[in-house]
N, C-alpha and C positions, 0 to 999 in steps of 0.2 A: 472476433472477440472484443468486447468493450471492457476497458480497465479504467476505473476512476479512483483517484486518490484524494482524500480530504484530510488536510492537516490542521489541527487546532492546538491552542496552547502557546507555549513559548513565553518569553518575557513580556512581549507587547500584546499577546493574545490575539494576534491577527490570523484570521482563517485564510487558507489558501487551498485551492483545488484545481485539478486538471484531469483531463480524460484523453485516452488514446483508443482509437478504433484500429485494430490490427488487420482488418479485412483488406486484402489487396496489397499489403506491405510485403516487401521482399524479405524482411526480417521477422515475419509473423511467427515462424517456428521458434525463434529465440524468445519472443514474448510469451508464447504458449508454454514453453518449458519453464520459464521464470514464474509465470502465473500458477502453473501446476505445482511448483515447489512451495509457493506461498500457501496455496489451498491445502496441500498435503500436511504442511507443518501445523496448520490450524486444526487438523483432525476433524472430528464430527461436528463441531460447533464453532461459533465465533470466538476468536481469541478475546480475552478481556482487556488486555493492554494496561491493566492497573495493578499488576502484581507488585511492582516496585517502582511506581511512578516517582519521578524526581520533581521538586519544585521547578516551575517554569520549563519543564520538559514538554516535548511535543507528543500529541496523541494522533493516531492515524486511523482512518477507515479506508480500507482497500476493498473496492467492489469489483468483482470479476464476474461478468455476465449474470448479475443479480445476486451473487453470493458475497456477503460482506464479512471481512475479517477485521477485527479491531486489535490494535497493537500500540505500543508506545515506547519511548526512550526510557531506559537504556536497554530494554529487552528485545530489540529487533533482531531477527535472524538475518543472516547475510542476504538471503533471497528477498526478504521484505525490504531491507535497506536499498538493495539494488533496484528493485521494482519501483519503489517510492521515488528514488532519485531520477530514474528514467522517465517516469510519467510526469513528474513535476517539471522536468527539463524539456521534454518533447511534446507534452500534451497541450491541448488548447483549453 
């Protein structure tokens, strides 16, 4: 499974992105469960991420095996926040 996170916005407006390929990882099951929770919360379509955007807040695109979910601060679910943090920390 390929998971990519793209973060835009913020005070400085600097874009950051990272990607993790879970194939062959010992923790692939954890990643799959987290990714599944993010996709399930998004429902049938992409999340819009703009419901209650805050000035200088971050916007995110989470792409999981070609399916993209859009979300943003302060409306992140716990699964989204955890997945974003892990990908940006561990990804290349």
